[in-house]
Residue frames relative to the residue before (quaternion, step in Angstrom):
aa qw qx qy qz dx dy dz
M 1.0000 0.0000 0.0000 0.0000 0.00 0.00 0.00
K 0.2598 -0.7733 0.5647 0.1251 3.54 -1.12 0.72
L 0.1524 -0.7654 0.6226 0.0574 3.56 -0.78 1.13
V 0.0744 -0.7897 0.6089 0.0105 3.58 -0.77 1.06
E 0.0834 -0.7795 0.6205 0.0176 3.56 -0.75 1.10
F 0.1513 0.7957 -0.5666 0.1511 3.58 -0.92 0.91
K 0.4271 -0.6067 0.5842 0.3288 3.51 -1.41 0.12
Y 0.1337 -0.8045 0.5767 0.0478 3.57 -0.92 0.91
K 0.1894 -0.7781 0.5925 0.0876 3.54 -0.81 1.07
K 0.2894 -0.7753 0.5435 0.1403 3.56 -0.58 1.20
A 0.7014 -0.4686 0.3402 0.4155 3.57 -1.31 0.29
D 0.6788 0.4870 -0.2931 0.4649 3.61 1.10 -0.65
G 0.5976 -0.6000 0.3430 0.4065 3.60 1.31 0.05
S 0.5354 0.6194 -0.4189 0.3928 3.60 1.20 -0.21
V 0.2264 -0.7724 0.5845 0.1025 3.56 -1.11 0.75
S 0.0105 -0.7947 0.6069 -0.0043 3.57 -1.00 0.85
D 0.4287 -0.6517 0.5581 0.2829 3.56 -1.24 0.54
R 0.0735 -0.8131 0.5775 -0.0040 3.57 -0.87 0.98
A 0.0736 -0.7316 0.6748 0.0635 3.54 -1.29 0.57
V 0.0071 0.8355 -0.5414 0.0934 3.57 -0.44 1.25
L 0.3015 -0.6800 0.6322 0.2168 3.56 -1.04 0.81
E 0.3463 -0.7879 0.4745 0.1847 3.57 -0.35 1.27
L 0.1447 -0.7835 0.6015 0.0572 3.55 -0.88 1.04
V 0.7881 0.1164 -0.0350 0.6034 3.57 1.05 -0.79
T 0.2861 -0.7521 0.5729 0.1556 3.56 -0.85 1.02
P 0.5234 -0.6217 0.4602 0.3574 3.62 -0.90 0.81
S 0.1124 0.8063 -0.5646 0.1357 3.57 -0.84 0.97
V 0.3294 -0.7117 0.5777 0.2263 3.53 -1.26 0.41
H 0.6036 0.5856 -0.3305 0.4284 3.57 1.31 0.08
L 0.3919 -0.6264 0.6068 0.2930 3.52 -1.31 0.43
E 0.0587 -0.8100 0.5834 0.0048 3.58 -0.73 1.03
G 0.3129 0.7479 -0.5449 0.2142 3.54 -0.97 0.81
I 0.6084 -0.5292 0.4428 0.3921 3.52 -1.35 -0.14
D 0.2997 -0.7718 0.5397 0.1524 3.58 -0.62 1.17
V 0.0550 -0.8189 0.5710 -0.0188 3.56 -0.49 1.23
S 0.2465 0.8278 -0.4757 0.1666 3.57 1.29 0.35
Q 0.7702 0.3770 -0.1842 0.4803 3.58 0.92 -0.90
M 0.4874 0.6887 -0.4180 0.3367 3.57 1.28 -0.01
P 0.4985 -0.6395 0.4857 0.3265 3.62 -0.93 0.81
V 0.6251 -0.5909 0.3652 0.3560 3.57 -1.03 0.84
E 0.6558 0.5141 -0.3251 0.4472 3.61 0.91 -0.84
D 0.6612 0.4899 -0.2990 0.4831 3.58 0.96 -0.87
Y 0.6233 0.5519 -0.3353 0.4411 3.57 1.02 -0.83
A 0.6523 0.5228 -0.3157 0.4489 3.58 0.88 -0.92
E 0.6735 0.4754 -0.2904 0.4858 3.59 0.94 -0.86
F 0.6411 0.5369 -0.3193 0.4457 3.58 0.96 -0.90
V 0.6492 0.5339 -0.3217 0.4359 3.59 0.89 -0.94
V 0.6554 0.4980 -0.3122 0.4743 3.59 0.94 -0.84
D 0.6795 0.4868 -0.2907 0.4657 3.60 0.85 -0.98
F 0.6695 0.5013 -0.3009 0.4582 3.58 0.93 -0.90
A 0.6378 0.5237 -0.3228 0.4634 3.59 0.99 -0.80
Q 0.6497 0.5084 -0.3177 0.4674 3.59 0.97 -0.84
L 0.6415 0.5211 -0.3136 0.4674 3.58 1.01 -0.84
K 0.6748 0.4874 -0.2917 0.4711 3.59 0.89 -0.95
N 0.6468 0.5183 -0.3193 0.4594 3.62 0.99 -0.79
A 0.6501 0.5034 -0.3120 0.4760 3.58 0.99 -0.83
Q 0.6515 0.5038 -0.3126 0.4733 3.58 0.97 -0.84
H 0.6464 0.5209 -0.3170 0.4587 3.59 0.95 -0.87
S 0.6539 0.5115 -0.3120 0.4621 3.59 0.91 -0.89
A 0.6696 0.4880 -0.2983 0.4738 3.58 0.93 -0.89
T 0.6398 0.5225 -0.3202 0.4639 3.59 1.01 -0.81
M 0.6734 0.4941 -0.3019 0.4596 3.59 0.87 -0.92
Q 0.6297 0.5175 -0.3353 0.4725 3.60 1.06 -0.70
L 0.6513 0.5095 -0.3159 0.4652 3.59 0.94 -0.86
L 0.6447 0.5097 -0.3175 0.4730 3.60 0.97 -0.84
A 0.6430 0.5094 -0.3162 0.4766 3.60 1.01 -0.80
D 0.6335 0.5479 -0.3278 0.4371 3.59 0.97 -0.86
Y 0.7634 0.3266 -0.1703 0.5307 3.58 1.08 -0.74
D 0.4550 -0.7171 0.4225 0.3164 3.60 1.28 0.33
L 0.4687 0.6731 -0.4339 0.3727 3.58 0.95 0.96
K 0.3171 0.7992 -0.4742 0.1895 3.62 1.23 0.21
T 0.7698 0.3199 -0.1897 0.5187 3.61 1.06 -0.57
N 0.5264 0.6674 -0.3883 0.3561 3.61 1.19 0.46
Y 0.3998 0.6857 -0.5121 0.3283 3.63 1.14 0.36
R 0.0001 -0.8117 0.5818 -0.0514 3.58 -0.79 1.03
R 0.2209 -0.7207 0.6363 0.1644 3.55 -1.36 0.38
F 0.0989 -0.8001 0.5914 0.0170 3.57 -0.89 0.98
L 0.3889 -0.6962 0.5551 0.2364 3.57 -1.05 0.80
P 0.4618 -0.7076 0.4524 0.2851 3.63 -0.57 1.06
A 0.6214 0.5620 -0.3455 0.4227 3.61 1.04 -0.68
Q 0.7145 0.4270 -0.2466 0.4964 3.59 1.18 -0.45
M 0.5655 0.5800 -0.3803 0.4463 3.58 1.31 0.25
S 0.0234 0.7807 -0.6244 0.0085 3.57 -1.13 0.70
D 0.7963 0.2663 -0.2190 0.4970 3.56 -1.33 0.25
I 0.1789 0.8288 -0.5046 0.1626 3.58 0.95 0.96
K 0.0323 -0.7586 0.6506 -0.0099 3.54 -0.97 0.99
I 0.1157 -0.7968 0.5918 0.0389 3.58 -0.84 0.98
E 0.0158 -0.7830 0.6211 -0.0303 3.53 -0.95 0.97
H 0.2631 -0.7394 0.5956 0.1713 3.58 -0.90 0.90
I 0.0601 -0.8302 0.5537 -0.0225 3.56 -0.59 1.19
């Protein structure tokens, strides 16, 4: 897991100290699992299995966030407005 600590300057000029467990890295790329060469029958089965896995993970994640009262703490930060960045792998 990657913990990123930084100062964030908002559009209104206010500055806050932040500590974020990074879920998505800023990128200009589309990232995903390439299923272009997969046979249609396998693809249909994979999509169902993958959806069930993602749904189970989402449910478990939402429960964990609720347990720690973090359900409304998902944020997006513009890298250009970040300074004094410290990264720690935990």
